[in-house]
N, CA, C and O of each residue as an XYZ file, in Angstrom:
284
protein
N     114.748    143.660     91.336
C     113.641    142.976     92.186
C     113.467    141.547     91.452
O     113.583    141.067     90.325
N     113.214    141.262     92.403
C     112.246    139.596     91.701
C     111.504    139.627     91.250
O     111.085    140.759     91.493
N     110.780    139.132     90.573
C     108.801    139.683     90.711
C     108.662    137.693     89.781
O     108.912    136.997     88.797
N     107.864    137.807     91.611
C     107.288    136.315     91.157
C     105.569    135.890     90.732
O     104.631    136.096     91.502
N     105.446    135.341     89.512
C     103.300    135.320     89.944
C     103.441    134.169     90.742
O     104.381    133.448     91.076
N     101.954    134.219     90.995
C     102.320    133.183     92.223
C      99.921    133.055     92.178
O      99.361    133.909     91.490
N      99.306    132.330     92.696
C      97.821    131.986     92.383
C      98.122    131.500     93.839
O      99.060    131.090     94.523
N      96.308    131.883     93.945
C      95.906    131.866     95.544
C      96.133    130.155     96.323
O      95.740    129.070     95.894
N      96.699    130.388     97.243
C      97.535    129.218     98.014
C      98.720    128.752     97.325
O      99.312    127.731     97.673
N      99.213    129.756     95.986
C     100.583    128.854     96.108
C     102.051    129.982     97.322
O     101.744    131.130     97.645
N     102.945    129.601     97.616
C     103.920    129.707     97.804
C     105.079    130.829     97.764
O     104.385    131.722     97.279
N     105.636    131.090     97.834
C     107.349    131.301     97.816
C     107.928    131.396     99.023
O     107.405    131.829    100.050
N     109.712    130.720     98.796
C     110.564    130.456     99.242
C     111.434    131.177     99.620
O     112.297    131.277     98.747
N     111.848    132.248    101.275
C     112.401    132.807    101.419
C     113.866    131.972    102.159
O     113.559    131.528    103.265
N     114.743    131.800    101.935
C     116.139    130.999    102.153
C     115.067    129.575    102.615
O     114.281    128.997    101.864
N     115.323    129.292    103.965
C     114.439    127.668    103.977
C     114.074    127.845    105.136
O     113.814    126.779    105.695
N     113.860    129.241    106.110
C     113.476    129.466    106.801
C     111.711    129.818    107.218
O     110.906    129.315    108.002
N     111.652    131.400    105.832
C     110.361    131.831    105.587
C     109.367    131.364    104.389
O     109.759    131.137    103.245
N     108.124    131.264    104.794
C     107.530    130.457    103.665
C     106.306    132.594    103.407
O     106.194    133.626    104.069
N     105.788    132.079    102.135
C     104.983    133.325    102.484
C     103.748    133.051    101.109
O     104.022    132.977     99.911
N     102.721    132.969    101.587
C     101.797    132.339    100.880
C     100.573    133.410    100.802
O     100.089    134.255    101.556
N     100.283    132.825     99.223
C      99.113    134.196     98.317
C      97.349    133.000     99.737
O      96.716    131.945     99.721
N      97.480    134.123    100.500
C      95.880    133.757    101.077
C      94.498    133.838     99.985
O      93.681    132.933     99.817
N      94.503    135.002     99.404
C      92.759    135.968     98.916
C      93.602    137.251     98.047
O      94.457    138.108     98.268
N      92.861    136.820     97.079
C      92.814    138.509     96.275
C      91.923    139.048     96.248
O      90.982    138.270     96.092
N      91.634    140.002     96.313
C      89.980    140.207     96.191
C      91.060    141.987     95.162
O      92.086    142.614     95.426
N      90.249    142.046     94.305
C      90.246    143.147     93.039
C      92.287    143.164     93.059
O      93.198    142.496     92.570
N      92.135    144.320     93.910
C      93.573    144.577     92.818
C      94.542    145.412     94.538
O      95.180    146.443     94.747
N      93.893    143.604     95.786
C      94.856    143.586     96.951
C      94.421    141.968     97.173
O      93.342    141.377     97.204
N      95.766    141.587     97.304
C      96.897    140.249     98.042
C      96.962    140.425     99.578
O      97.524    141.287    100.253
N      96.229    139.367     99.925
C      96.517    138.798    101.064
C      97.732    137.311    101.008
O      97.840    136.170    100.559
N      98.637    138.615    102.028
C     100.115    137.309    101.814
C      99.348    136.574    103.435
O      98.672    137.156    104.284
N      99.779    135.173    103.380
C     100.386    134.736    104.943
C     101.361    134.616    104.467
O     101.620    134.264    103.317
N     102.635    135.151    106.055
C     103.723    134.922    106.280
C     104.208    134.185    107.648
O     103.953    134.334    108.843
N     105.160    133.179    106.761
C     105.164    131.617    108.178
C     107.192    132.353    108.530
O     108.232    132.447    107.878
N     106.952    132.518    109.232
C     108.003    133.239    109.493
C     109.106    132.606    111.062
O     108.418    132.350    112.049
N     110.743    132.379    111.244
C     110.957    132.262    113.244
C     110.643    133.361    113.297
O     110.685    134.295    112.498
N     110.049    133.148    115.074
C     110.181    134.420    115.839
C     111.358    135.328    115.529
O     111.191    136.532    115.337
N     112.721    134.660    115.474
C     113.692    135.917    115.625
C     113.388    136.679    114.252
O     113.931    137.769    114.070
N     112.675    136.228    113.437
C     112.561    137.434    111.915
C     111.380    137.971    112.215
O     110.340    137.314    112.249
N     111.482    139.544    112.517
C     110.646    140.252    112.528
C     109.528    141.265    111.382
O     109.620    142.483    111.233
N     108.878    140.672    110.937
C     108.128    140.591    110.490
C     106.770    142.060    110.100
O     105.655    142.046    110.623
N     107.208    143.105    109.175
C     106.507    144.084    109.949
C     105.833    144.660    108.370
O     106.700    144.591    107.499
N     104.613    145.149    107.901
C     104.326    146.709    107.080
C     105.489    147.262    106.940
O     106.310    147.307    107.857
N     105.680    147.732    105.799
C     106.765    149.289    105.695
C     106.052    150.575    106.099
O     106.593    151.567    106.588
N     105.044    150.449    105.883
C     104.605    151.027    106.944
C     105.616    151.299    108.666
O     106.400    152.157    109.071
N     105.127    150.264    109.130
C     105.530    150.045    110.901
C     106.767    149.839    110.389
O     107.646    149.924    111.246
N     107.142    149.601    109.301
C     108.760    149.550    109.880
C     109.321    150.400    109.893
O     110.372    150.476    110.528
N     108.760    151.494    109.095
C     109.507    153.083    109.379
C     109.134    154.038    110.401
O     110.001    154.804    110.822
N     107.963    154.088    110.848
C     108.179    154.495    112.132
C     108.469    154.045    113.131
O     108.676    154.589    114.215
N     108.514    152.685    112.735
C     109.894    152.163    114.153
C     111.833    152.440    114.532
O     112.690    152.275    115.400
N     111.517    153.175    112.575
C     112.942    153.304    112.451
C     113.200    154.818    112.935
O     114.270    155.361    113.208
N     111.961    155.305    112.956
C     111.797    156.994    113.050
C     111.758    156.961    114.389
O     112.476    157.780    114.964
N     110.756    155.832    115.392
C     111.022    155.412    116.820
C     112.409    155.582    117.503
O     112.857    156.324    118.378
N     112.965    154.434    116.621
C     114.480    154.413    116.999
C     115.200    155.618    117.015
O     115.734    155.929    118.080
N     115.327    156.400    115.987
C     116.120    157.737    115.354
C     116.100    158.374    117.089
O     116.917    158.514    117.999
N     114.704    158.618    116.864
C     114.975    159.721    117.815
C     115.337    159.170    119.308
O     116.075    159.734    120.116
N     114.414    157.525    119.544
C     115.115    157.537    120.930
C     116.541    158.042    121.661
O     116.833    158.589    122.724
N     117.500    157.381    120.092
C     118.923    157.006    120.163
C     119.358    158.883    120.335
O     120.446    159.256    120.773
N     118.436    159.676    119.962
C     119.453    161.136    119.927
C     119.030    161.533    121.263
O     119.383    162.698    121.445
N     118.310    160.967    122.460
C     118.002    161.814    124.146
C     119.060    161.498    124.386
O     119.829    160.654    123.925
N     119.130    162.630    125.596
C     120.854    162.582    126.196
C     120.985    162.287    127.901
O     119.822    162.282    128.302
N     121.478    162.156    128.517
C     121.625    160.940    129.578
C     120.300    162.585    130.283
O     119.176    162.095    130.388
N     120.285    163.551    130.538
C     119.590    164.515    131.664
C     118.066    164.388    131.203
O     117.192    164.909    131.895
N     117.689    163.566    129.814
C     116.718    163.773    129.340
C     115.794    162.402    129.922
O     114.635    162.628    130.271
N     116.434    160.721    130.032
C     116.737    159.679    130.613
C     117.012    159.582    131.903
O     117.315    158.417    132.160
N     117.055    160.446    133.077
C     117.429    160.720    134.863
C     116.262    160.156    134.891
O     116.368    158.965    135.185
N     114.702    160.649    134.630
C     113.281    160.659    136.019
C     112.661    159.615    134.632
O     111.496    159.989    134.497
N     112.927    158.566    133.645
C     112.724    157.661    133.032
C     112.425    156.515    135.124
O     112.973    156.777    136.195
N     111.373    155.366    134.797
C     111.474    154.697    135.966
C     111.523    154.929    137.046
O     111.836    154.029    137.824
N     111.185    156.440    137.595
C     111.061    156.873    138.794
C     109.467    157.015    139.782
O     109.491    157.451    140.933
């Protein structure tokens, strides 16, 4: 893991297309602004993990269970 120190309003570039800016620092919380192309999904880790769980659950649904979808 790369660990970087940044002050408020300073940025980190990931590749050529993703810029992360330190927007605010309050106590032990850091607010980040993320500028990325629309084709790159950006989620908090807990949201990303929930999406993965739901996708896995959906991939285990059989044809009989999807027969009535859209009716």
